[in-house]
N, C-alpha and C positions, 0 to 999 in steps of 0.2 A: 441561971442563964440559962444551963446547959438543957437542963430539962423541959423546959419550954420552950428551946428549937427541937426536942425530938419528938412533944407533942406535936407539933405541927405538921414537923415530916408524916406522923403516923395520920395524921389526918388530912393531908396532902395525898399519901399513898391510900388512901380508902378513898377517897372520892375521886381518882383518878378510876380506879378498879369497879365503883358503881357507874359509873360515866360509859365505859367500854361495855359494859354489860349489859346497858341500856341501848348502848347503840347495836347491839346484836339485836336485838329484839328491833327494833325500827326497820320496815322494807323502806329501803331508799329506792328511786326513781329513776334513771338516767334524765336526763333531759334531752341528750342527744338522738340517743335510740329507742324511745321509751322503755325498754326492759327495767326489770328490777335486781336490784343485788350488787348493784355498782352506781359510780357517779360518773359525771360526764368527762372528769378530766382519765378515769381508765376504762372509759369505754374503747374495745376491742375495734369499732366499726369507725372510728374517729381514728386510730392507727393505722389500720388497713386502706383509710381513704388516704392517708399522708403518705404510705408506701406506693400506692397503684392498684393494690388487690380489691378484689372484690370481698363485700359483705359476706361473715359464714355464717352468720343465725337469722329465723326471721325475724326478730325483733329488728334485727341489724339491719334488715332487708329494707327495712320502712325509708331508708335515704331516699328521697326524688330531687334531681338537679345539683347536689352538694347544700341541701337544704332537709329539715324537717320536715315526715306527712302533718307531726301532727305534736310539736313541744311542751309536755307538760311540765307545772307546778310540782313540786314535790307534796304540799300543805293539801291543795284537793284533785289533783289526778284528771285536771279537765284541758283537754287542747284551749293556747290562748291563740286568738284571731284577731287580728287588726282590722275591723268591718269600715267601709268608708260608704254613705248613704247617696243614693245618684236619685233622680226621675226615672230615668231609663235609659237606654243606649241611645236613643239621638236628643237626649235634651227635654225631653216632653214635645206634645205637637202643635201648642198654640203659642211659643214662645217668642221672645224676641232675640235680636241679633244684631251686632255691630259688625262693622267695617274695623280692623286691624291688621297688628302687623306681627308678626314674633318671627322675631331675629331681622329682619330682613324681608321675610317674604308676608308678601299678603294671604290674610286669613277671614274667613268670615267666623266670628265667635257668639256660641249661643250663650243666653246669658241666662244661665239656672240657678233661680234658690233652694232647688231643691235639693239639690248637690251639694254635699260641704266640702268637696274639694274642689280642684279645676284641672281638667281630666284635655290629655291633647291624643289623637291618632294617630297607631303606629306607622303606616305612609308619611303622614308631614313630618315624622324625626327622622326619616329617610331623604328627605329633601333638604332638611336643615343642616344635615353633613354632621351632628354631633353626637356626644358619650352618652350614652343614659347610663344613670346612676342601679346601681342592681339596687331590689328591692326581695326582701325575706317572702315568700312561697305561702307563709300566712296571712299576708294583706291582700285582700280583694276589696270588689265594688260588690255593692249591692243596691237591686232598682228596689222601687217600692212593691213589685210584685214576689219578690224574693229569688227573684233572678241574681244568680254569681258571675260575674264579670272576672277573668285572672288581670291583675298586673301585671304587664310586662317591667316596669323600668318605673326612673320619675329622673327631671331633667330641667335646672337651673335656666330661666329665660327671661327673655327682655320680650314685654308685651307695649306695645307702640299705639293709642290712637287718639285723638284730639291732638292738643302740643304738647303731652306728658307722655313719658317712657318707665314703666312700670316692672322692677325684679318679682321672679317669680318664680315657685318652684309649682312645676304640674307633672301627675302622673301622667305615663303614657300606659294608653289599653285600647282595645281594639274596638272600638265604637263606631255607632254611623255616620255622626257628626265627627267635621273635621277638629272643633275644638269645642268644649264644653265649659265657659266660665262660670267658677264655682261660688258660694258662701264664704268662701275661707279669702279668697282676691276680694268680696267685697267687703270685707270687715276689716280687710288690714287696710286697704287705702281709703276707708271712711265713706266708698259709696251710698249712695241712695236711688233706690229704683221707683221711680213715679211712673206706675201705668198709665194716668191721669193724662201725664203729657209727652206720654212715650219717649222718655227722655231719663239718663242718669247721670244722678247730679254730684258731683264732688265739693271738694269746696274752694275748686279756683275755677270748673269750667260746669257745664251741661252738654253731656254725648247724647246727639240724636238714636234712639231705638227703633229698629225696624224690625215687621212681622215677619213669622220665618213663614216660609211658602213663597217670599217674593222670589224669582228666579233674576229678575233684571232688575238695577238700579241706572234711570234713564238720568242723566247729567240736564237734561234739559228739559220743560214741561210748558205749556203752554197757554193762555190766559187768555178766554174767548170774550167776546162783548155779547153783554145782554141783551142789549136792543140797537137801535141806530142812533147813532150821538153827531150832533154838529157842532162843530168847536168854532167859536167867533175866531178872526184874528186879530192877533197879538194877545190872545188871551192863555189863560189857563183852568182845565176843568179835572175833577177828580167823576172816572168814568166807572160803571161798575163793570166787574167782570167776573168768570167763574170757570175751572177748568173741567175738562172732561175725562181726566185720568186719575187713575188712582193716587189716591190721599198718604203716598207714606211715610210723606214727613211733614212738619206739621211747619216749621219754616221755611221762608226760601226769599230768595234777591230777585225782585221784578229786573230785568232788564229790557232793553229797546230788541223787539224782535228783528230778527234776519229774515227778511221776507221782503219780495221783488215789488209787491203789491199793498204795502203799506203806503198811504197818504206822505209823498215828500215836505218836508216843510214840518214836521208833527214828530219831538220827543219825547219821552218815556224817560221818566225820573226813576232813581235806580231806587228801589224801596223794597225795604227787610217789611213780610206779609205772614200773616198769618193763614196757610192756605186750607186749615180747616173748618174755615167759616165758609156762612154760604154764598157771602159779598165779597168780593175780591177788589179794593179799592186801587184803580190803576190812575198814576197822576201822568197827565198830557198837558203839551204846552204847543199852540199854533203859533211860531216864527214868523207866520207869510200874514199877508195882509186881507187876504183873503180867506172866507172860511173854509174848513176840510172836515167833511164827511169821513163815517167811520161805520160802515152796513153791520148788522146784527149777523153775526155769528165768525165775523171775520177778529184776524188774533190781535187783540189788542195788543200783547207785551208777551216774552217770556222770563221762563223763573230758572232758578240752579237752585237746588236744596241745600241746604247748612249742614250738615255732620256736626259741629263745634260752636259753641258759645262761651268764649271765654270772659269770664269774670274781674275784671278789674280792682285794685282798693280804694278810689278813689271816693270819694263823699258822694259824688254821683253817679253811679255805677254807670261804665260806660263799656261797649263790650264790642270783642272782636271775632269777629265771625270769621271758620273757617269752611271752604267749600268745598 
């Protein structure tokens, strides 16, 4: 038994000597300063930083903003960077946007499926008065043209549009648009982008998208009579109208026109219509005994844009509109 223990001890001593001999032959690279010959825990630059002193060597002088200029793995000696792709600094030239709130701040958000992260502009963060979470300098944004955009940090925020609020972590960077809603947000909450209907579909609601480049979203639009109409007394007709304004919305709610020259005694039904159609039906009723005439070019009704349609779980799907 004693001899066996002696042999095991000799074997362990031999293995330890061989391990130390091979370790001396291996080039060790520091993950902090990039220099060879020591590991991170023994790095002099790290000790100098803690003591408040300046770095002593050129290799140690690669420290930037308290982080690494190029952190290396000991295996392949290649810098490790985390790169997020975006279409451009402005979220694409012909994209869509939605009107939403970041926390309680109203913000126009570009929906960009070419960006795999959600990004917020630096000055928007200042208006929110929230703290930015520090991000390592090796994390950066890259456009399709290869341009690099440094990331300032990231932040946990609440995004509200439609009838729901969504918690999400966004990156803060110096971009052109206020906010870029990226693919990470769309995938996280199971949104589907419908280019044909210009809408963003979720499991519970449909959000209206607007074409980028629209400077102003008007709350009220006009529907004009396409020809002369005569409505007999005590009768109801569906009149043909059209709009001469830009069709930024697909769905709108028709309302009674607020004009003094509109025939008295004529009522307009509150109706949901598709504004993309060439002919827009307007349901009018004459409550007087005498016929009423509506001339061509006169305003038949006004309409308000619908920004959200909430789908209920009833057998016959009922829609709740948000205007």
